[in-house]
C-alpha positions as CSV (number, residue, x, y, z in Angstrom):
1,M,-0.2,0.1,-0.1
2,T,1.1,2.8,-1.2
3,A,1.6,5.8,2.1
4,I,0.6,9.6,1.0
5,V,3.9,11.8,3.0
6,I,2.6,15.8,3.5
7,Q,5.3,17.7,4.4
8,V,5.7,21.1,5.7
9,A,7.9,23.2,7.5
10,M,6.4,24.4,9.8
11,E,3.2,24.2,12.9
12,E,1.6,27.1,11.1
13,E,2.0,25.1,8.0
14,A,0.4,21.8,9.8
15,Q,-2.3,23.7,11.6
16,P,-4.7,23.4,8.9
17,F,-4.6,20.1,8.0
18,L,-4.7,19.3,12.0
19,D,-8.4,21.3,11.5
20,A,-9.7,19.2,9.0
21,A,-8.6,16.3,10.3
22,R,-11.1,13.7,11.3
23,E,-8.6,11.7,13.5
24,V,-4.8,12.9,14.6
25,S,-2.3,10.1,16.4
26,E,-0.1,11.0,19.0
27,S,2.8,12.7,17.4
28,I,6.5,10.9,16.9
29,E,9.3,12.2,16.1
30,V,12.0,10.9,13.6
31,G,15.4,12.9,14.4
32,R,13.7,16.1,14.3
33,A,11.2,16.4,12.4
34,T,7.4,15.4,13.5
35,H,4.9,12.6,12.2
36,R,1.3,12.6,12.7
37,G,-1.2,10.1,11.0
38,V,-4.4,12.4,10.1
39,V,-7.6,11.1,8.8
40,L,-8.8,13.0,6.3
41,G,-11.5,12.7,4.5
42,G,-12.4,8.8,3.5
43,A,-8.2,9.4,2.7
44,T,-5.3,8.3,5.4
45,I,-1.6,10.2,5.3
46,V,1.1,11.5,7.6
47,L,2.0,14.8,8.1
48,V,5.0,15.0,8.6
49,T,7.1,19.0,9.9
50,S,10.0,19.6,9.2
51,G,11.6,22.2,10.7
52,I,12.6,25.4,7.8
53,G,15.3,24.6,5.2
54,M,17.0,22.4,2.8
55,V,18.4,20.6,4.9
56,N,15.5,20.0,7.1
57,A,13.2,19.3,4.9
58,A,16.1,16.6,3.1
59,D,16.7,14.9,6.0
60,A,12.7,14.6,6.7
61,A,12.0,13.3,4.2
62,T,14.3,10.8,4.1
63,G,13.4,9.1,7.1
64,A,9.6,9.4,6.2
65,I,10.8,7.2,2.9
66,L,13.3,4.7,5.3
67,R,9.8,4.9,7.6
68,Y,6.6,4.2,5.5
69,G,8.5,3.1,1.7
70,P,8.4,-0.6,2.3
71,E,5.8,-0.5,-1.5
72,G,6.7,3.0,-2.2
73,V,5.4,6.4,-0.9
74,I,4.3,9.7,-2.5
75,L,6.0,12.7,-1.0
76,I,3.7,16.3,-1.1
77,S,5.1,19.7,-0.2
78,A,2.7,21.8,0.9
79,G,3.0,25.1,2.7
80,S,4.2,28.9,1.6
81,A,6.1,30.4,-0.4
82,G,7.6,33.6,-1.4
83,G,5.8,35.1,-5.3
84,L,8.7,35.3,-7.6
85,G,7.1,35.3,-11.5
86,A,6.4,39.0,-12.1
87,D,2.4,38.5,-12.8
88,V,2.1,36.6,-8.8
89,A,0.4,37.4,-6.0
90,V,-0.3,37.1,-2.5
91,G,-2.5,34.7,-2.0
92,D,-1.9,32.6,-5.5
93,I,-1.7,28.7,-5.1
94,V,0.6,27.3,-7.4
95,V,1.0,23.5,-8.3
96,G,5.1,22.4,-9.5
97,S,5.8,21.1,-12.5
98,D,9.6,21.1,-11.8
99,V,11.6,22.4,-9.3
100,V,15.0,23.8,-9.0
101,N,17.5,24.6,-6.7
102,V,18.3,27.8,-6.6
103,A,21.4,28.2,-4.1
104,A,23.3,25.5,-6.7
105,D,25.8,26.6,-9.5
106,A,28.7,24.2,-10.6
107,T,28.0,26.4,-13.7
108,A,32.2,26.4,-13.2
109,F,32.4,22.6,-14.6
110,G,29.5,22.8,-17.0
111,Y,26.3,21.8,-15.5
112,A,23.3,24.6,-15.4
113,L,22.8,27.1,-13.1
114,G,20.5,25.2,-10.5
115,Q,21.4,21.6,-11.1
116,V,23.5,20.1,-8.7
117,P,26.5,17.8,-10.2
118,G,25.3,14.2,-10.9
119,M,21.6,15.2,-10.8
120,P,18.8,16.3,-12.9
121,A,19.2,19.9,-14.1
122,T,15.0,20.3,-12.8
123,Y,13.3,17.8,-11.0
124,P,9.6,17.0,-12.6
125,T,7.0,16.7,-10.6
126,D,4.8,13.1,-10.7
127,P,1.9,14.2,-13.0
128,Q,-1.4,12.7,-12.2
129,L,-0.6,14.1,-8.9
130,A,0.4,17.9,-10.7
131,T,-3.0,17.7,-12.2
132,A,-5.1,16.7,-8.7
133,L,-3.7,19.7,-6.9
134,A,-3.9,21.8,-10.2
135,G,-7.8,21.0,-9.8
136,A,-8.0,23.4,-7.1
137,G,-9.8,27.1,-8.0
138,G,-8.0,29.1,-9.6
139,A,-4.5,27.2,-9.1
140,R,-0.9,28.0,-11.3
141,R,0.6,25.6,-12.5
142,G,4.3,26.1,-13.1
143,A,8.7,26.2,-11.9
144,M,9.2,26.7,-8.6
145,G,12.8,27.3,-7.4
146,S,13.7,26.3,-4.0
147,G,17.4,27.5,-1.7
148,E,18.3,27.8,1.5
149,A,18.2,31.6,1.7
150,F,14.8,33.8,2.9
151,V,14.3,35.7,-0.6
152,T,14.0,39.6,0.2
153,A,14.4,41.9,-2.7
154,D,18.1,41.8,-3.5
155,L,18.2,38.4,-4.0
156,A,14.6,38.5,-5.5
157,H,16.4,40.5,-8.3
158,R,19.1,38.2,-9.1
159,L,16.9,35.5,-9.1
160,R,13.8,36.9,-11.3
161,A,17.3,37.6,-13.6
162,D,18.1,33.7,-13.1
163,F,15.5,31.9,-13.1
164,P,12.6,33.5,-15.5
165,E,10.9,30.3,-14.9
166,A,10.3,29.6,-11.2
167,L,7.0,31.7,-10.5
168,T,8.2,30.6,-6.5
169,V,10.7,30.0,-4.3
170,D,10.5,28.1,-0.6
171,M,13.9,27.1,1.5
172,E,12.4,23.1,1.4
173,T,10.9,22.2,-1.9
174,A,14.1,21.2,-4.0
175,A,15.8,19.3,-1.5
176,I,12.3,17.3,-1.0
177,A,12.2,16.5,-4.9
178,Q,15.8,15.7,-4.2
179,V,15.1,12.7,-1.9
180,A,11.9,11.7,-3.9
181,F,14.2,11.3,-7.2
182,N,17.2,9.6,-5.3
183,H,14.8,7.2,-3.8
184,S,12.2,6.9,-6.9
185,A,9.5,8.3,-4.7
186,R,6.4,10.0,-6.4
187,F,6.6,13.5,-5.7
188,A,4.2,16.7,-6.3
189,V,4.2,20.2,-4.6
190,C,1.6,23.0,-4.3
191,R,2.3,26.1,-2.0
192,A,0.3,29.1,-2.0
193,V,2.5,32.5,-1.7
194,S,2.5,35.2,1.8
195,D,5.1,37.1,0.3
196,L,6.3,38.9,-3.0
197,C,9.8,38.5,-1.4
198,A,9.8,42.2,0.1
199,P,12.5,43.9,2.0
200,D,11.3,42.0,5.1
201,A,9.6,39.1,6.5
202,G,6.6,41.7,7.6
203,E,4.4,40.7,4.7
204,F,5.2,36.6,5.3
205,E,4.0,37.3,8.9
206,T,1.6,38.9,8.2
207,H,-0.1,36.6,5.5
208,I,1.6,32.7,6.5
209,D,-1.8,31.5,8.7
210,D,-4.1,32.7,5.0
211,A,-1.5,30.8,2.3
212,A,-1.2,28.0,5.1
213,S,-4.3,27.3,4.8
214,R,-5.0,28.0,0.9
215,S,-2.1,25.2,0.3
216,A,-4.1,22.8,2.6
217,A,-7.6,23.4,1.1
218,A,-6.1,22.5,-2.6
219,V,-4.1,19.4,-1.0
220,I,-6.9,18.0,1.1
221,D,-9.3,18.4,-2.2
222,A,-6.8,17.2,-4.3
223,L,-5.7,13.7,-1.7
224,A,-10.3,13.1,-2.2
225,R,-10.6,13.3,-5.7
226,L,-7.7,11.0,-6.3
227,A,-9.4,8.6,-3.8
228,A,-12.6,8.7,-5.7
């Protein structure tokens, strides 16, 4: 049986799933990640809260695959993201078609910008999962990026020039995507825009709860349609 793992970085991003759940198990700690069994409608999933950043995200995704994946696992990255695309607005739901590591630069050795040596230049998401997630009302579908830095205005200018196709940027999804690639796990991402890479974190702090709720609602809706 395939396990569905929804991975978020922060408790604020986990809370909408917990609020919507019919049942929630006692939490367990795997490394520094928190795992909870959650019943959403007719689907039982594992909600993993990883902590912020690429290493925490990779560690949590690996732990989930090793714990739940003897017969396969689906990884879904959810939560908030910064809007990077020129026409992206706060509140937009974005479903990834592919994901790039915006912090990777091995161009001196002939790799594409964003490509980790030995890895693909971008990580495509699972088409069936992405289509289900994009079925949420008004959801957008496109490239998404991740790196170790919280993206404020100065860094955003550079990333827009270097990765013009990227609609959003966050601090976890590319790490989850690489772990999924390494373990041949199905992977998708659905995040909502909490800020537009403003000069400070004020916009993010204002809109994080709304972004988390929008992302969770889209994921829950997709799970219901996949189960139908």
